C-alpha positions as CSV (number, residue, x, y, z in Angstrom):
1,M,-176.7,-219.1,143.9
2,T,-174.3,-220.5,141.4
3,T,-172.4,-218.1,139.1
4,G,-171.0,-220.7,136.7
5,W,-172.3,-223.1,134.2
6,L,-173.0,-225.7,136.8
7,D,-174.1,-225.9,140.4
8,R,-171.1,-226.6,142.5
9,T,-173.2,-228.5,145.0
10,R,-174.3,-231.0,142.4
11,R,-172.6,-233.0,139.7
12,P,-173.3,-231.7,136.2
13,S,-175.7,-233.8,134.2
14,A,-174.5,-235.6,131.1
15,G,-176.7,-233.4,129.0
16,R,-175.1,-230.2,130.4
17,V,-171.6,-231.7,129.8
18,L,-172.5,-232.3,126.2
19,A,-174.0,-228.9,125.8
20,V,-170.8,-227.3,127.2
21,V,-168.2,-229.3,125.3
22,S,-170.0,-228.6,122.1
23,V,-169.8,-224.8,122.4
24,V,-166.4,-224.4,124.1
25,P,-164.6,-224.8,120.7
26,V,-166.5,-222.0,119.1
27,L,-166.0,-219.7,122.1
28,V,-162.3,-220.4,122.0
29,L,-162.1,-219.6,118.3
30,A,-164.2,-216.5,118.6
31,G,-162.2,-215.2,121.6
32,W,-158.9,-215.8,119.9
33,L,-160.0,-214.0,116.7
34,L,-161.5,-211.1,118.7
35,A,-158.2,-210.6,120.6
36,G,-155.9,-211.3,117.7
37,L,-157.4,-209.1,115.0
38,P,-156.7,-205.7,116.6
39,L,-153.1,-206.9,117.5
40,L,-152.6,-208.0,113.9
41,L,-153.8,-204.6,112.6
42,L,-151.4,-202.9,115.0
43,G,-148.5,-205.2,114.0
44,W,-148.3,-206.6,117.6
45,F,-149.5,-210.2,117.0
46,R,-146.9,-211.8,119.2
47,P,-147.3,-214.6,121.7
48,L,-146.4,-212.4,124.7
49,V,-149.2,-210.1,123.9
50,A,-151.7,-212.3,122.0
51,V,-151.8,-215.2,124.4
52,P,-152.9,-213.4,127.6
53,L,-155.4,-211.2,125.7
54,G,-156.7,-214.2,123.8
55,L,-157.2,-216.2,127.1
56,A,-158.9,-213.2,128.6
57,A,-161.3,-212.9,125.7
58,V,-162.0,-216.6,125.7
59,A,-162.8,-216.5,129.4
60,L,-165.1,-213.5,128.9
61,L,-167.0,-215.3,126.1
62,C,-167.2,-218.5,128.1
63,R,-168.7,-216.5,131.0
64,Y,-171.6,-215.4,128.9
65,G,-171.9,-218.4,126.7
66,L,-171.8,-221.0,129.5
67,R,-173.1,-219.2,132.5
68,R,-176.3,-220.8,134.0
69,L,-176.7,-222.9,130.9
70,P,-180.2,-224.3,130.8
71,E,-181.0,-228.0,130.3
72,T,-181.1,-227.8,126.5
73,V,-179.8,-231.3,126.1
74,E,-180.9,-234.5,127.8
75,A,-178.2,-237.1,127.4
76,T,-176.7,-240.2,129.0
77,A,-173.1,-240.7,129.9
78,W,-172.7,-243.2,127.1
79,Q,-174.0,-240.7,124.5
80,V,-171.6,-238.1,125.7
81,T,-168.8,-240.6,125.7
82,G,-169.7,-241.7,122.2
83,V,-169.5,-238.1,120.9
84,V,-166.2,-237.4,122.6
85,A,-164.7,-240.7,121.4
86,V,-165.6,-239.9,117.8
87,A,-164.1,-236.5,118.1
88,L,-160.9,-237.8,119.6
89,A,-160.6,-240.6,117.1
90,S,-161.1,-238.1,114.3
91,G,-158.4,-235.8,115.6
92,I,-155.9,-238.7,116.1
93,F,-156.6,-240.4,112.8
94,N,-156.3,-237.2,110.8
95,G,-153.3,-236.1,112.8
96,L,-151.5,-239.3,111.9
97,L,-152.3,-238.9,108.2
98,H,-152.1,-235.1,108.1
99,G,-150.8,-233.3,105.0
100,E,-147.7,-231.1,104.7
101,Q,-148.7,-228.8,101.9
102,L,-146.1,-226.1,102.0
103,I,-145.0,-225.8,98.4
104,V,-147.5,-223.3,97.0
105,R,-149.7,-225.0,94.4
106,R,-153.2,-224.4,95.8
107,D,-154.9,-222.7,98.7
108,P,-153.7,-224.9,101.6
109,A,-150.1,-224.0,101.1
110,T,-151.0,-220.3,100.8
111,Y,-152.7,-220.5,104.1
112,A,-149.8,-222.4,105.6
113,Q,-147.2,-219.8,104.4
114,Y,-149.5,-217.0,105.6
115,G,-149.6,-218.6,109.0
116,V,-145.8,-219.1,109.0
117,W,-145.2,-215.4,108.3
118,L,-147.6,-214.3,111.0
119,A,-146.1,-216.7,113.6
120,R,-142.6,-215.4,112.9
121,H,-143.3,-211.7,112.3
122,G,-146.7,-210.9,113.8
123,A,-147.4,-208.1,111.3
124,L,-148.6,-207.5,107.7
125,P,-147.9,-206.7,104.9
126,I,-144.8,-208.7,104.0
127,P,-142.0,-206.2,103.0
128,F,-140.3,-206.6,99.6
129,Q,-136.8,-206.3,101.2
130,E,-135.6,-204.7,98.0
131,W,-132.5,-203.5,99.8
132,A,-131.2,-207.0,99.7
133,F,-131.2,-206.9,95.9
134,G,-129.6,-203.5,95.6
135,G,-132.9,-201.6,95.3
136,T,-135.8,-201.9,92.9
137,D,-135.3,-203.0,89.3
138,P,-137.7,-203.4,86.3
139,A,-136.8,-207.1,86.1
140,L,-137.4,-207.8,89.8
141,H,-140.8,-208.9,91.0
142,F,-141.8,-209.9,94.5
143,D,-145.3,-211.4,94.0
144,S,-146.1,-215.1,93.5
145,V,-149.0,-217.4,93.5
146,G,-151.2,-216.6,96.5
147,F,-149.3,-213.4,97.3
148,Y,-150.0,-210.1,95.7
149,A,-147.7,-207.1,95.2
150,S,-149.6,-204.1,96.4
151,G,-148.6,-200.7,97.8
152,G,-144.9,-201.5,97.9
153,A,-145.3,-204.8,99.8
154,V,-146.5,-208.4,99.5
155,V,-150.1,-209.0,100.6
156,P,-151.3,-212.6,101.2
157,Q,-154.4,-213.9,99.5
158,F,-157.4,-214.8,101.6
159,M,-158.9,-213.6,104.9
160,P,-156.6,-213.6,108.0
161,G,-158.9,-215.6,110.3
162,V,-157.6,-219.0,109.5
163,P,-153.8,-218.1,109.6
164,M,-154.5,-216.5,113.0
165,L,-155.7,-219.9,114.2
166,H,-152.8,-221.8,112.7
167,V,-150.3,-219.5,114.4
168,V,-151.0,-221.2,117.7
169,G,-149.6,-224.4,116.4
170,A,-146.5,-222.6,114.9
171,W,-145.8,-220.9,118.2
172,L,-146.0,-224.3,120.0
173,G,-144.1,-226.4,117.4
174,D,-142.9,-224.2,114.5
175,V,-144.0,-225.4,111.1
176,A,-144.6,-228.9,112.2
177,G,-147.0,-227.7,114.9
178,L,-148.8,-225.5,112.4
179,L,-149.5,-228.5,110.2
180,L,-151.2,-230.3,113.2
181,V,-153.8,-227.6,113.8
182,P,-156.3,-228.7,111.1
183,P,-156.8,-232.2,112.7
184,V,-157.6,-230.4,116.0
185,L,-160.1,-228.1,114.3
186,G,-161.6,-231.1,112.6
187,A,-162.2,-232.8,116.0
188,A,-163.7,-229.5,117.3
189,A,-166.1,-229.6,114.3
190,V,-167.3,-233.0,115.3
191,L,-168.1,-231.8,118.8
192,V,-169.9,-228.7,117.5
193,L,-172.1,-230.6,115.0
194,A,-172.9,-233.2,117.6
195,G,-174.0,-230.4,120.0
196,V,-176.4,-229.0,117.4
197,V,-177.8,-232.4,116.7
198,A,-178.3,-233.0,120.4
199,R,-180.2,-229.7,120.8
200,L,-182.4,-230.1,117.7
201,A,-182.8,-233.9,117.3
202,G,-181.9,-235.3,120.6
203,A,-178.7,-236.5,122.2
204,R,-179.2,-240.2,121.3
205,W,-178.7,-239.2,117.7
206,A,-175.5,-237.2,118.3
207,P,-173.0,-240.1,118.2
208,L,-174.4,-241.4,114.9
209,A,-174.3,-237.9,113.4
210,A,-170.8,-237.4,114.6
211,L,-169.6,-240.7,113.2
212,V,-171.3,-240.2,109.8
213,F,-169.8,-236.7,109.6
214,A,-166.3,-237.8,110.7
215,V,-166.0,-240.5,108.0
216,C,-167.2,-238.3,105.1
217,L,-164.3,-237.8,102.6
218,P,-164.6,-234.0,102.4
219,I,-164.4,-233.8,106.2
220,L,-161.3,-236.0,106.2
221,Y,-159.8,-234.0,103.4
222,T,-160.3,-230.6,105.0
223,S,-159.3,-231.8,108.5
224,R,-155.9,-232.9,107.3
225,T,-154.5,-229.7,105.8
226,T,-154.8,-225.9,106.1
227,F,-158.2,-225.2,104.6
228,S,-160.7,-222.5,105.8
229,E,-163.9,-224.6,105.6
230,I,-163.6,-226.4,108.9
231,P,-163.2,-223.2,111.0
232,S,-166.1,-221.7,109.1
233,L,-168.2,-224.7,110.0
234,V,-167.3,-224.4,113.7
235,L,-168.4,-220.8,113.7
236,L,-171.6,-221.2,111.8
237,F,-172.9,-224.3,113.6
238,G,-171.5,-222.9,116.9
239,G,-173.7,-219.8,116.3
240,L,-176.7,-222.0,115.9
241,A,-176.0,-223.8,119.2
242,L,-175.4,-220.6,121.1
243,L,-178.6,-219.0,119.8
244,H,-180.6,-222.1,120.7
245,D,-179.2,-221.8,124.2
246,A,-180.1,-218.1,124.4
247,E,-183.7,-218.9,123.3
248,A,-183.9,-221.6,125.9
249,R,-182.7,-219.2,128.6
250,L,-185.4,-216.7,127.6
251,R,-188.1,-219.4,127.6
252,L,-187.1,-220.8,131.0
253,R,-186.1,-217.5,132.7
254,V,-183.1,-219.2,134.3
255,I,-182.0,-217.8,137.6
256,G,-179.6,-220.6,138.5
257,V,-178.8,-224.1,137.7
258,G,-180.6,-226.4,140.1
259,H,-182.7,-223.7,141.7
260,P,-186.5,-223.3,141.0
261,P,-187.8,-220.1,139.6
262,P,-189.4,-217.7,142.1
263,T,-193.1,-217.8,142.6
264,P,-195.1,-214.7,141.6
265,S,-195.7,-214.0,145.3
266,G,-192.0,-214.1,146.1
267,S,-190.1,-211.1,147.4
268,G,-190.0,-208.3,144.9
269,S,-186.3,-208.1,144.6
270,G,-185.8,-211.8,144.3
271,S,-188.3,-212.2,141.6
272,G,-187.4,-209.2,139.6
273,S,-183.7,-209.9,139.7
274,G,-184.2,-213.6,138.8
275,S,-186.3,-212.8,135.8
276,G,-184.0,-209.9,134.8
277,S,-181.0,-212.1,135.2
278,G,-182.4,-214.8,133.0
279,E,-183.4,-212.3,130.4
280,S,-180.1,-210.5,130.4
281,L,-178.2,-213.7,130.0
282,A,-180.5,-214.6,127.1
283,R,-179.8,-211.3,125.4
284,A,-176.1,-211.7,126.0
285,G,-176.2,-215.1,124.5
286,A,-178.1,-213.9,121.4
287,A,-175.5,-211.1,121.0
288,L,-172.7,-213.7,121.4
289,A,-174.3,-215.9,118.8
290,G,-174.6,-213.0,116.4
291,L,-171.0,-212.1,116.9
292,V,-169.9,-215.7,116.2
293,F,-172.0,-215.8,113.0
294,G,-170.4,-212.5,111.9
295,L,-166.9,-213.7,112.6
296,A,-167.4,-216.3,109.9
297,V,-166.6,-213.5,107.5
298,L,-163.2,-213.1,109.1
299,V,-162.5,-216.7,108.1
300,R,-164.1,-216.8,104.6
301,I,-165.4,-213.9,102.6
302,D,-168.2,-216.3,101.5
303,G,-169.4,-216.1,105.0
304,L,-171.3,-213.0,104.0
305,R,-173.6,-215.3,102.0
306,D,-173.9,-217.9,104.7
307,V,-175.0,-215.5,107.4
308,L,-177.7,-213.7,105.3
309,P,-180.4,-215.9,106.9
310,V,-179.3,-214.8,110.3
311,L,-179.8,-211.1,109.3
312,V,-183.3,-211.9,108.1
313,Y,-184.0,-213.9,111.2
314,A,-182.9,-211.1,113.5
315,G,-185.1,-208.7,111.5
316,L,-188.0,-211.1,111.8
317,L,-187.6,-211.2,115.6
318,I,-187.6,-207.4,115.7
319,A,-190.7,-207.3,113.5
320,L,-192.5,-209.7,115.7
321,S,-191.7,-207.5,118.7
322,R,-193.2,-204.5,116.9
323,A,-196.2,-206.7,116.1
324,G,-196.7,-207.5,119.8
325,D,-194.4,-210.4,120.5
326,R,-192.1,-209.0,123.3
327,D,-189.9,-212.1,123.4
328,G,-188.9,-211.6,119.8
329,G,-187.6,-208.1,120.4
330,R,-185.6,-209.3,123.5
331,L,-183.3,-211.4,121.3
332,G,-183.7,-209.8,117.8
333,V,-181.8,-206.5,118.7
334,P,-178.8,-208.2,120.5
335,L,-178.6,-210.8,117.7
336,L,-178.5,-208.1,115.1
337,G,-176.0,-206.1,117.0
338,G,-173.7,-209.0,117.5
339,L,-174.0,-210.0,113.8
340,A,-173.2,-206.4,112.8
341,A,-170.1,-206.3,115.1
342,G,-168.7,-209.6,113.9
343,T,-169.4,-208.9,110.2
344,G,-167.9,-205.4,110.6
345,L,-164.7,-206.9,112.0
346,G,-164.5,-209.3,109.1
347,L,-165.1,-206.6,106.4
348,A,-162.6,-204.3,108.1
349,A,-160.0,-207.0,108.0
350,A,-160.8,-207.7,104.4
351,Y,-160.4,-204.0,103.4
352,L,-157.3,-203.4,105.5
353,L,-155.4,-206.7,105.0
354,S,-156.9,-208.4,102.0
355,R,-157.8,-205.6,99.5
356,P,-156.0,-207.2,96.5
357,Y,-157.9,-210.4,97.2
358,L,-161.2,-208.5,97.2
359,K,-160.3,-206.8,93.9
360,Y,-159.5,-210.2,92.4
361,L,-162.9,-211.5,93.5
362,S,-164.7,-208.3,92.6
363,D,-166.9,-210.0,90.0
364,S,-168.5,-212.1,92.7
365,V,-167.9,-209.9,95.8
366,I,-169.6,-206.8,94.4
367,P,-172.9,-208.6,93.6
368,L,-172.8,-210.4,97.0
369,L,-172.4,-207.0,98.7
370,A,-175.3,-205.7,96.7
371,I,-177.4,-208.6,97.7
372,C,-176.4,-208.0,101.4
373,G,-177.3,-204.4,101.1
374,A,-180.7,-205.2,99.5
375,V,-181.4,-207.7,102.3
376,V,-180.5,-205.1,105.0
377,V,-182.8,-202.5,103.4
378,L,-185.7,-205.0,103.0
379,T,-185.2,-206.2,106.6
380,V,-185.3,-202.7,108.0
381,V,-188.4,-201.8,106.0
382,A,-190.2,-205.0,107.0
383,A,-189.3,-204.4,110.7
384,A,-190.5,-200.8,110.4
385,L,-193.8,-201.8,108.7
386,A,-194.4,-204.9,110.9
387,P,-197.6,-203.6,112.5
388,R,-199.1,-202.8,109.2
389,L,-198.0,-206.1,107.6
390,A,-199.3,-208.3,110.4
391,V,-202.8,-208.6,109.0
392,P,-201.8,-209.3,105.4
393,L,-199.3,-211.9,106.6
394,R,-202.0,-213.7,108.6
395,R,-204.1,-213.8,105.5
396,V,-201.2,-215.4,103.6
397,A,-200.6,-217.9,106.4
398,G,-204.3,-218.8,106.1
399,I,-204.0,-219.9,102.5
400,P,-205.4,-223.5,102.2
401,R,-202.8,-226.2,102.0
402,L,-199.9,-223.8,102.4
403,P,-197.9,-226.2,104.6
404,E,-198.2,-228.9,102.0
405,I,-197.1,-226.4,99.3
406,A,-194.0,-225.5,101.3
407,A,-193.1,-229.2,101.7
408,G,-193.7,-229.8,98.0
409,L,-191.4,-226.9,97.1
410,V,-188.6,-228.5,99.1
411,V,-189.0,-231.8,97.2
412,L,-189.3,-229.9,93.9
413,V,-186.0,-228.1,94.4
414,A,-184.2,-231.4,95.3
415,A,-185.7,-233.0,92.2
416,A,-184.6,-230.1,90.0
417,F,-181.0,-230.5,91.2
418,A,-181.2,-234.2,90.6
419,A,-182.4,-233.6,87.0
420,R,-180.0,-230.8,86.3
421,P,-177.4,-232.8,84.3
422,W,-180.2,-233.6,81.8
423,L,-181.4,-230.0,81.6
424,E,-178.1,-227.9,81.6
425,T,-174.4,-228.1,80.8
426,V,-172.6,-225.4,82.7
427,V,-169.8,-223.8,80.8
428,R,-167.7,-220.6,81.2
429,P,-165.8,-219.5,78.1
430,P,-162.4,-218.4,79.1
431,V,-162.1,-214.6,78.9
432,T,-159.5,-213.5,81.5
433,R,-156.0,-214.9,82.0
434,D,-157.2,-216.8,85.0
435,D,-160.0,-218.3,83.0
436,R,-157.6,-219.5,80.4
437,V,-155.3,-221.1,83.1
438,T,-158.3,-222.9,84.6
439,A,-159.4,-224.1,81.1
440,Q,-156.0,-225.5,80.4
441,F,-156.0,-227.3,83.8
442,I,-159.5,-228.8,83.1
443,E,-158.3,-229.9,79.6
444,G,-155.3,-231.6,81.2
445,V,-157.5,-233.5,83.7
446,Q,-160.0,-234.4,80.9
447,R,-157.2,-236.0,79.0
448,I,-156.1,-238.1,82.0
449,N,-159.8,-239.0,82.8
450,R,-160.4,-239.8,79.1
451,L,-163.2,-237.4,78.8
452,P,-164.1,-235.1,75.8
453,I,-161.8,-232.1,75.7
454,D,-163.6,-228.9,76.5
455,G,-161.9,-226.5,78.9
456,S,-165.0,-224.4,79.3
457,R,-166.8,-227.1,81.1
458,L,-167.4,-226.5,84.8
459,Y,-169.4,-229.7,85.7
460,Y,-171.5,-227.7,88.1
461,E,-174.7,-229.5,86.9
462,N,-173.4,-232.5,88.7
463,S,-173.1,-230.8,92.1
464,A,-176.0,-232.7,93.6
465,Y,-174.3,-235.9,92.8
466,W,-171.1,-234.7,94.5
467,V,-173.3,-234.6,97.7
468,V,-174.6,-238.1,97.0
469,W,-171.0,-239.4,96.5
470,Y,-169.9,-238.2,99.8
471,V,-172.9,-238.6,102.2
472,G,-174.7,-241.3,100.4
473,L,-178.1,-241.6,98.8
474,P,-179.9,-242.6,102.0
475,V,-178.7,-239.5,103.8
476,A,-179.6,-237.3,100.9
477,I,-183.1,-238.8,100.6
478,M,-183.8,-238.7,104.3
479,A,-182.5,-235.1,104.6
480,T,-184.9,-234.1,101.8
481,I,-187.8,-235.8,103.5
482,A,-186.9,-234.2,106.8
483,A,-186.6,-230.7,105.3
484,A,-190.0,-231.1,103.7
485,V,-191.6,-232.2,107.0
486,L,-189.9,-229.4,108.9
487,A,-191.0,-226.8,106.2
488,R,-194.5,-228.0,106.6
489,R,-194.3,-227.7,110.4
490,L,-192.7,-224.3,110.3
491,V,-195.6,-223.0,108.1
492,K,-198.0,-224.5,110.6
493,G,-196.1,-222.8,113.5
494,T,-195.2,-226.1,115.3
495,A,-191.4,-226.1,114.9
496,P,-190.2,-222.6,115.6
497,G,-186.8,-223.7,116.8
498,W,-185.9,-225.0,113.4
499,L,-186.6,-221.8,111.5
500,L,-183.0,-220.4,111.5
501,P,-181.2,-223.8,111.2
502,L,-183.4,-224.8,108.2
503,A,-183.0,-221.4,106.6
504,V,-179.2,-221.5,106.9
505,I,-178.9,-225.0,105.6
506,G,-181.4,-224.5,102.8
507,W,-180.1,-221.2,101.6
508,T,-176.4,-222.2,101.6
509,T,-177.1,-225.6,100.1
510,V,-179.1,-224.2,97.2
511,T,-176.7,-221.4,96.4
512,T,-173.6,-223.7,96.8
513,L,-175.0,-226.4,94.6
514,Y,-176.2,-223.9,92.0
515,R,-172.9,-222.2,91.7
516,P,-170.0,-223.9,93.6
517,G,-167.5,-221.3,92.3
518,I,-164.5,-223.7,92.3
519,T,-162.4,-225.7,89.9
520,P,-164.5,-228.9,89.6
521,D,-161.9,-231.6,90.2
522,Q,-162.5,-233.9,93.1
523,P,-161.8,-234.0,96.0
524,W,-160.8,-230.3,95.6
525,A,-164.3,-229.2,94.8
526,A,-165.8,-231.1,97.7
527,R,-164.5,-228.5,100.1
528,R,-167.4,-226.2,99.1
529,L,-169.7,-228.7,100.7
530,V,-168.0,-228.7,104.1
531,P,-169.1,-225.5,106.0
532,V,-172.9,-226.1,105.7
533,V,-174.0,-228.6,103.1
534,I,-172.6,-231.8,104.5
535,P,-173.2,-231.1,108.2
536,G,-176.6,-229.6,107.5
537,L,-177.8,-232.7,105.5
538,I,-176.5,-235.0,108.2
539,L,-178.4,-233.0,110.9
540,L,-181.6,-233.2,108.8
541,A,-181.1,-236.9,108.1
542,V,-180.7,-238.0,111.7
543,W,-183.7,-235.9,112.6
544,G,-185.6,-237.6,109.8
545,L,-184.6,-241.0,111.2
546,R,-186.0,-239.9,114.6
547,W,-189.2,-238.7,112.9
548,A,-189.5,-242.1,111.1
549,R,-189.1,-244.0,114.4
550,D,-191.7,-241.8,116.1
551,R,-194.1,-242.3,113.2
552,A,-193.6,-246.1,113.5
553,R,-194.4,-245.8,117.2
554,R,-197.6,-243.9,116.5
555,S,-198.6,-246.4,113.9
556,G,-198.5,-249.1,116.5
557,Y,-195.2,-250.9,115.7
558,G,-193.5,-252.4,118.7
559,P,-190.0,-251.7,120.2
560,A,-188.3,-254.4,118.2
561,V,-189.5,-253.0,114.9
562,R,-188.5,-249.5,115.9
563,R,-185.0,-250.6,117.0
564,G,-184.6,-252.4,113.8
565,L,-185.6,-249.3,111.8
566,V,-183.1,-247.2,113.6
567,A,-180.3,-249.8,113.2
568,A,-181.0,-250.2,109.5
569,G,-181.0,-246.4,109.1
570,A,-177.7,-246.1,110.9
571,V,-176.1,-248.7,108.7
572,L,-177.5,-247.1,105.6
573,F,-176.2,-243.7,106.7
574,L,-172.7,-245.0,107.5
575,V,-171.9,-247.5,104.7
576,P,-172.0,-245.3,101.6
577,P,-169.6,-242.5,103.0
578,V,-167.3,-245.2,104.4
579,I,-167.1,-246.9,100.9
580,T,-166.4,-243.6,99.2
581,S,-163.8,-242.5,101.7
582,G,-162.1,-245.9,101.7
583,G,-160.4,-245.2,98.4
584,T,-158.2,-242.4,99.8
585,A,-158.8,-242.2,103.6
586,F,-155.7,-244.2,104.4
587,S,-153.5,-242.6,101.7
588,P,-151.7,-239.5,103.1
589,V,-150.8,-236.8,100.5
590,D,-148.2,-234.1,100.4
591,R,-146.0,-235.9,102.9
592,D,-142.3,-235.2,103.2
593,E,-142.8,-231.6,102.0
594,L,-141.6,-230.2,105.3
595,A,-138.4,-232.3,105.3
596,A,-137.8,-231.3,101.7
597,V,-138.3,-227.6,102.4
598,E,-136.1,-227.8,105.5
599,T,-133.3,-229.4,103.4
600,M,-133.6,-226.7,100.8
601,C,-133.4,-224.0,103.4
602,A,-130.3,-225.6,105.0
603,A,-128.6,-225.6,101.7
604,L,-129.0,-221.8,101.1
605,P,-126.1,-219.6,102.3
606,P,-127.0,-217.6,105.5
607,R,-126.7,-214.2,103.8
608,A,-128.4,-215.2,100.6
609,S,-130.6,-213.0,98.5
610,V,-132.6,-215.5,96.4
611,L,-133.4,-214.9,92.8
612,V,-135.8,-217.4,91.3
613,V,-135.2,-217.6,87.6
614,E,-137.8,-220.1,86.3
615,R,-141.6,-219.5,86.2
616,V,-143.0,-222.6,88.0
617,T,-140.3,-222.5,90.7
618,A,-141.0,-218.8,91.2
619,A,-144.7,-219.5,91.7
620,R,-144.2,-222.3,94.1
621,F,-141.1,-221.3,96.2
622,T,-140.8,-217.5,96.3
623,Q,-142.8,-217.2,99.5
624,V,-141.5,-220.5,100.9
625,V,-137.9,-219.1,100.8
626,R,-139.1,-215.7,102.2
627,G,-141.3,-217.3,105.0
628,V,-139.9,-220.7,106.0
629,C,-136.2,-220.1,105.1
630,G,-136.3,-216.5,106.4
631,L,-134.3,-215.1,103.4
632,P,-135.2,-212.2,101.0
633,A,-136.6,-213.7,97.8
634,A,-137.8,-212.4,94.4
635,R,-138.5,-213.7,91.0
636,L,-137.1,-212.4,87.8
637,A,-139.3,-211.5,84.8
638,V,-139.3,-214.4,82.4
639,Y,-139.5,-214.4,78.7
640,R,-139.1,-217.2,76.2
641,G,-138.7,-220.6,77.7
642,D,-140.0,-219.5,81.1
643,V,-136.5,-218.1,82.0
644,P,-135.3,-214.5,82.3
645,R,-132.7,-212.7,80.2
646,A,-129.1,-213.6,81.0
647,A,-128.3,-209.8,81.2
648,D,-130.9,-209.3,83.9
649,V,-129.6,-212.3,85.9
650,R,-126.0,-211.0,85.8
651,R,-127.0,-207.4,86.5
652,L,-129.0,-208.3,89.6
653,S,-126.4,-210.8,90.8
654,A,-123.9,-208.0,90.8
655,R,-126.2,-205.6,92.6
656,V,-126.8,-208.2,95.3
657,R,-123.0,-208.5,95.8
658,A,-122.7,-204.8,95.9
659,A,-125.3,-204.8,98.7
660,G,-123.0,-207.1,100.7
661,R,-125.0,-210.3,100.2
662,T,-124.7,-213.6,98.4
663,P,-126.7,-213.9,95.2
664,V,-128.4,-217.3,94.8
665,L,-130.3,-218.5,91.8
666,L,-133.0,-221.1,91.9
667,A,-134.6,-223.1,89.1
668,A,-136.4,-226.3,88.4
669,E,-133.7,-227.9,86.1
670,S,-129.9,-227.8,86.2
671,R,-129.7,-226.7,82.6
672,Q,-131.5,-223.5,83.4
673,L,-128.6,-222.5,85.8
674,S,-125.6,-224.1,84.0
675,G,-124.7,-220.8,82.3
676,Y,-124.2,-219.0,85.6
677,G,-122.4,-221.5,87.8
678,T,-122.3,-225.1,89.0
679,P,-125.9,-226.3,89.8
680,V,-126.6,-228.1,93.1
681,H,-129.7,-230.2,93.5
682,I,-131.2,-229.0,96.8
683,M,-134.7,-230.5,96.6
684,N,-135.7,-233.9,95.2
685,L,-139.2,-234.4,96.5
686,R,-141.2,-237.5,95.3
687,T,-144.6,-237.8,97.0
688,R,-148.3,-238.2,96.4
689,Q,-151.0,-235.6,95.8
690,D,-154.8,-235.4,95.6
691,D,-156.7,-237.2,92.9
692,R,-158.1,-235.1,90.0
693,S,-161.5,-236.6,89.1
694,L,-164.2,-234.7,87.2
695,V,-167.2,-237.1,86.9
696,D,-166.5,-239.6,89.7
697,P,-165.6,-239.5,93.4
698,P,-161.8,-239.7,94.0
699,N,-160.4,-243.2,94.6
700,N,-156.7,-242.8,94.2
701,T,-153.8,-240.3,94.5
702,W,-151.4,-238.9,91.9
703,S,-147.7,-238.7,92.0
704,L,-146.0,-235.3,92.7
705,A,-142.5,-234.4,92.0
706,A,-140.7,-231.1,93.0
707,D,-137.1,-230.3,92.1
708,V,-135.1,-227.2,93.0
709,W,-131.6,-226.6,91.7
710,M,-129.4,-223.8,93.1
711,T,-126.3,-222.1,92.1
712,V,-124.2,-219.1,93.3
713,P,-123.5,-217.3,90.1
714,R,-119.9,-216.6,89.1
715,G,-118.8,-213.0,89.5
716,H,-119.6,-210.6,86.6
717,T,-119.4,-206.9,86.2
718,D,-122.6,-205.0,86.4
719,T,-124.1,-204.7,82.9
């Protein structure tokens, strides 16, 4: 009997190969995160410890995720080759055009600097190193954009999951290696989505879905630099694939690839062990799927919202078991247990490593936690009362035309989002300091875009049109039709395998489009569509194309017509996203930042204590100096003109000298340093950055300049 994912006496089928290669990426990510998080919490996240433990965890997960994998996918060698070719092309293309966002302006550079620190130090938080400045001082500050001062140390913004993945690249190739991890993750996302499509729609549709997905601008955008959305996608859709395989194991009672199940009259031990083995593997697969879903919280705190349907689904399975469906209970409990474990790890990491970030997001995190708590309570109550609710639910299911009502609701929701710009203008009057900064940014972009000036505008009413820009109107329409058809079938009980996928896609799509929760400039805002919305709509659209082909066959149309229908659909799916992406797909952004940062670091004295004396430079470079250059860095409190008091600069420079180190001042302009010494121009970066478009898809890039001047101040007595 085989003990692996294939029978060693036979060549693996193409379908099994596709099933395996599409879940290996998520098992690798999950294993690495599971092994790495405890080490990070202990301050031992070093390659000599993390690599062997990570490999062991990956091997363990693969054992339960791939062992005796049932024939969930029927595929040809050409279909598998097509999927793998698209994934490889995606990784190579985005690798050649990858970004180098290291200067902290927006989230990617924060993630990159977070990863650089972990790769070189293996522990959090980041110490102030106040000893290098002669001790603490009222004018001395150690926080900067993306890095909070908390509890006497610097705490990075965001969840630690993504930097823990980027660390692998940094260990292999320092900062340059770290910057190449996103294209690899993007290629993995192509494989994972193709695997889900193959399982739910059929393998012949997987290459088309992979290609449409890979050419979408938001996927290109988030696969080229250090974002969190692509790893989140891998975990969420990987969880769907793993749960699908677990349900298939339970249905088939697998006892070994290539071996027939025992007959009822077979030997007692053989039959019992075979069935038990198949059931135990199914339960282990469900627990693994739940764990993977839960680990999405370790990558993005928004993962709490995305996995809520999984919690409800697990509760539904348990309720079904209490109502008499034994198979539901077999998977519901392990799925819920895995989900609780993964989510618990994510929340523990958030509390222990990202508490200031949670406080910053408290206005949205607290309501989200309240919603999660309410869903947990309702799920427990519903599961407990399942036997009593069975009869009323059957009566509800018997309502005339209920399947058609469900389908109609799907179309109605889509129509409401399409009509939203004529019904609502979403605004947020600035109240907090962050609101005012965002309003000023929006006003600046409005001036450049020649739009009416109103910094309170969020443009969220256009969110459905963001989707149309990037995936195209044909995909959006076909996905809506497919969702309506599947909703009808689910109510009729004829498509049970689609219940969780449709719930995850529908819930996250509706909540994301209603409130994207992001600065609305494009392509920046497009990242919100990446984890679920875009891949989910592509999955539904290709299933819809299959449904249309099958309907044509049932209507009596011949093979030529059906092939023409599929070919026309493929062209309509591909052309719009290619056209939208064409404006910027071949235009790399944030290039030469690594070389500029390395030049700056080389210009700093080896025993420097760096004092940043200008506001913008402090925001962008404090952590860059501390992390990439490996030198103590702090910013000085600024006053009029965005510069500090001269007395503060001289006093702190003297204290640095007294500590046996060299004081170095950094600023954006030479005139800001001329009163302290001779300025030297140590960074003169001229590159391109993302477009900033509010009412149209991005079609260009903007110029970006970054200058840093340095001086070693002349000696002064301590004042």
